[in-house]
C-alpha positions, 0 to 999 in steps of 0.5 A: 475572607476565610480559608480552609484545608479539607485534610493534609498528608500524614506521612511527613515530608520525609516519610517520618511516620512510615519509618516509625510505624515499620520500626514499631511493627518490627519490635525495634521501637516502643509505642512511646517512640511512635507516639512522639513521631506522631505528636511532632508531625501533627504539631508541625502541620497545625503550626504550618497552616496557622502560620500560613494564615489558614482560618479553618485548620483540620484536626483528626485527619492524622492516622496511624493507618486509615481514617475509616479504621479510626472511625471503626475504632471510635465506634468500637466495631471490632470484629469478634475474631480480634478478641477485643474485650472492650475499653479504649482500643489500643495499638495492638487491636488497631493494627491487628484489624489493619494488618492481621496477626499470627492467628487471624487475617486482616480486615478487607482493604479496598480503594478509597473512591477513585484514588490510589489510597486504600481504606479498611472496610468495616465489617458490620451486621445486626449483632455488631455491638457499638461503643465509644472506644477511641477518643482520638478526635477529642484528644487531637482537638485538645492537643492542637488547642494546647499549642494555641491553635483552634482546629475543626475536628473532622469525622467521617459522617455516619451515613458515608461510614455505613455506605462504605461498610460491608456485611460481616462474614456470615451476614446476609448480603442483603442486610441493610447497613443503613439499619445500623444508623440508630446504633451508631448515632448515640456514639457520634452524639457522645463525641460531639458532646466531648468536642463541645465541652473541649471548646470546639466551635466548628465540626466537619463531617466528611460525607463523600458518598453524596457524590455517588449515585444514591437512591431515595432510601440512601438520601433519606438516611442523610436527612434522618441522621442529621435530624437526629444529630441536630440537638447534639450539634446545637451551638456548633457550626457544622460543615458537611464536606463532599469531594471527588466529583459533581454532586447530583442534583437530588443529593445537592437538594438533600444536602442543602436541606439537612437540619442543623448544618451551617456550611457545605463543602464542594469539589469544584475541580472534579465537580465543576458542574456543581457550580451550576447548582450552587448558582441556581439555588444556594441556601441563604445564610449558609457558608459555602466552602469552595474547593477551587485548589486541586487536592489530587494533582501537583500542578500550580493552581490557575490563580486568576481563573480560581479568583474569577470563579470565587468572585462569581460565587461571592454574589451567591453566598455573600462575601462573609459566607464564602470560604476558599478551600481545597477540592479534597484532602491534600493527602492525595498529593505530595507533601512539600516542593521545598524538598525537591532540590534535583527537580528541573527548575522549569518543571518545578515552577509549574508545580504546587505540592500540599505545602504550596497549595496551603499558600495558594488557598490563603493567597486567594482568600486574601485577594478576595478580601482586597489584599491581592499579592500582585507579585505572587499572582504575576509569578503564577501567571508567568509559570502557567504561560511557560508551561503552555508554550514549552517545546518539552510538552509537545512531541509532534511524532507522538501526537501524529501516532495517536491521531493516526491510530485513534480509536474505536472502529471509525466512530466519532465521540463527543466528550465533555472534559474539564481543562483548567476547570473550564468545561470545553467540548472536545471532538474526538475523531476515532478513526483508524485502529482497525481489525488486528491492530487492536484485537488479537486475530484468534479467540482466546480458547484457540490461543490457549491451546496453541500456548499449552502445546508450547508451554506444556504446563500442568493442570492448575499452573502455579505462579507469583505476581511479579515482585519478590522481597525488596531487601535492605541490601537491594535498596542499597545497591540501587541507591549507590548505583543512582548516586554513582558510588558503584559502577554499572558493571557492579550494579548489573552483577549484583542484580544478576545475582539477586535474579539468580537467587529468586529463580533458584528459590522458585525452581526449588519450590517447584513453581511452574511459571517463574518471575525474575523478582524485579530487583532492579525496580523501585516502583512498578510505575516509576521504573517505567516512567524513568525510561519514557519521555514526557515524565519527570520525577521527584525525590520526596514526592511520596503519597500514602497508598495504605498503612505505611506504604507510600508511592512516588507517582511520576509526573506526566508533563508532556507527550509520552514515547519510548526511546529504548527497550526498558525490560528486555535486558533483564527478562532475557537474562532471567530466561537464560537461567531456567528452562521454565517459562519466565514472565516478562513483567510490564505495567499497563498504560491505564495503571501508569496513567492512574498512578501518575500525576497526569497533565491536565492540559489534554484529556486523560484518554489521549495520554493513555493512548500515548502510553499504550503505544509505548508499551506495545513496542516493549511487548513486541521487543520482549516477544522477539527476545524469546519471552513466551509469557508477558504480564501487563499489569493493570492493577489500577484499571478499576480505580479509574472508574468514574464515580457516576454510572453515566460516565462508566461506559466511556472510561471503560471503552478507552481503558480496555482499548488501551490495554488491547493496543499493547498486545494486539500484535503478538503471536497466538503462542505468546501468552499475555497475562494481566493482574488486578488488585484490591478493588471491587471487580464484580461490576466491571467483569464484562470489561475485564473479559473484553480486555481479551488477556489469555490469563488474569491474576486477580486479588481474591482472598483478602476480600473474602472471595467476593470475586468468586460470587460473579462466577457463581452467578453465571458469568462465563469466563473462558480465559485463564484466571488466577484468583489469589489464594492468600493475602500478601499484605499481611505477615500471616502465613496461610496453611496448606489446608487453608489454601487447598480449601480456597482452591476447592472453592474456586473449582466449584465455579471455574473449570479446572483447565483455566484455573491458575494458583497464585498469591493475591499480589506481588511479594515486594513488601514481605520478608523471605521468612514469610514468603518461602513458607507461604509459597511452599504451602501454596505449591503443596496445596496445589499438588494435593488438589492435582492428586485428588483431581487425578484420582477422581478421573 
């Protein structure tokens, strides 16, 4: 029985690629140094899978930045502003597209489906010239082959690539990206021909857009694309891989009818309903790659349940055509549990990271082939039983608080949720959150008036999103404090000094609403999780977010509560250093949920309500401590949106409601901010309005001011709003004129009295040499526009 891995983490078990990339970008190491690190990582991953017994090992899933950008490079679809003159795309052009450079901005970055990974959005139009400009897929296949490992080269499928693209600047929004199919397929044919010549026998096309709601025209593109590729693919086994959700019936029909395709891969964790489609109509003679091991979480697989599912599928696909696989690429989970030496033994026994999931996949394949490792299966069953019965998982007080408050105007909801991959109907009695307990008593315009009387802010108030640069020195202080190498007194003194520096910088820049810079925080979710009950933490459980940026998601294993105040000490200290308003900075419940590895033994919304009640206590303590402006970031609200429209309303209902729970008890004069970043917000703008925040700061500049189109199209927004005026994920420093131009574009669609001026996102990844001039220009541009507005009056 065969086994397969859809993809694997690239960063390395100790983030080796991250450090190599940042050293290269800083000019401290050469391209050869970077390539050596990459070569070592790739070979260790391939060898690890080979030694674990995996038959279908992926190649071309490694990337220096992003797999979609790799495809853009392969197709030579480089936007003109990067002055690329043809030939093989080098690192300079590649990283300019990803990060921008001194003279031109980066390409847009947005969330990869409903994950916390970001991809670089291709910019295409009728005049885009395509050419075979990166031979990476073939090079990696040959690299693995030289090690004696035959791999399955992975390409992003041509239709998904186009559906994930956007019209380039200056191209009509109505331009059909699928009209470019005929232009890119010849390059795909060249790649396939080279792979065949190199000896490849299998090829994997990732077509994840098949799980989305597609219209007939989009589905027809899949049929025509693979019909066109059929002769080029002749002699190869072709796997089309889908993931992240159920595949709709029409898409399943299209997929299983594609020309020249040998195998189909499905996510049977988030797409359990796909099982019904497979059982009712799976084409004979085709391979079924069954994604039964979860690629997006860190819980040990229920091997007995997965084996049962696989045995039922044997009768459908045939014993020799069933392949055990992961639900999606393992890049969305942590790398290797072996590096977790400090994690609690009981909790550790409940987990499986990418390396352990590879072993699980192979154990299931062997069990199906009649070589079941009884001891391994018994240990797995014991760990699952321990988790189910552990008193650490359940807190009766928390359960009672959630059920007593639990939700939405005495309505009742039926909801289908998936627990341990088995659909079960859960009856949710939504009973007692009434009136002022979930919505502030006065409307936003009355609140803004009350807040302005107290805060006395100028027109177009300036602020930043929260974090300031995290220097090497700051990280050293936190590390030494954690290792007990410095005393609490020394730690507090060092952090106080940093906050004082950040406050002084902002006052000198003449920013209106200040932040304390978050020097005490390692990560916007981990910091809070460390102070909430029901969370566990890893030492090396890093997951790539974008480029070299990695996050270490906390593990929510039990009921969540807040034993003590989390941020009040630092916020109060920072406010005492200035007469200007100082924002209290919190991460919202939906973002904490979406950026954590979440328990899979209860519905996600129940966990979210628990977190919301914990954050509510913190908000009320900040207000009592004299903090007049409190920001509750919901950076990840949009990314949790289900991929299928039929499921949107339920998610948005509980997600928005969770946010409102956090601040429903504050006074009218306390100003509640929220922040959102790097997503397409236009389709959820009404839910954003329903969050009822006083001010929202939102990413805008990197996505070409896409957000502003909502307001141009007539959506009325009465709360304060700060669309970002410059992209902080690029080292480029925008000019005063450029920012002033952005502000003027905003004023064309938004009222002067609600507009705020701020960067796109937090500044922790930038250097002070970039931050100071960029913020200087931001404040100068704001003052310029204020003068113009005063003159016009």
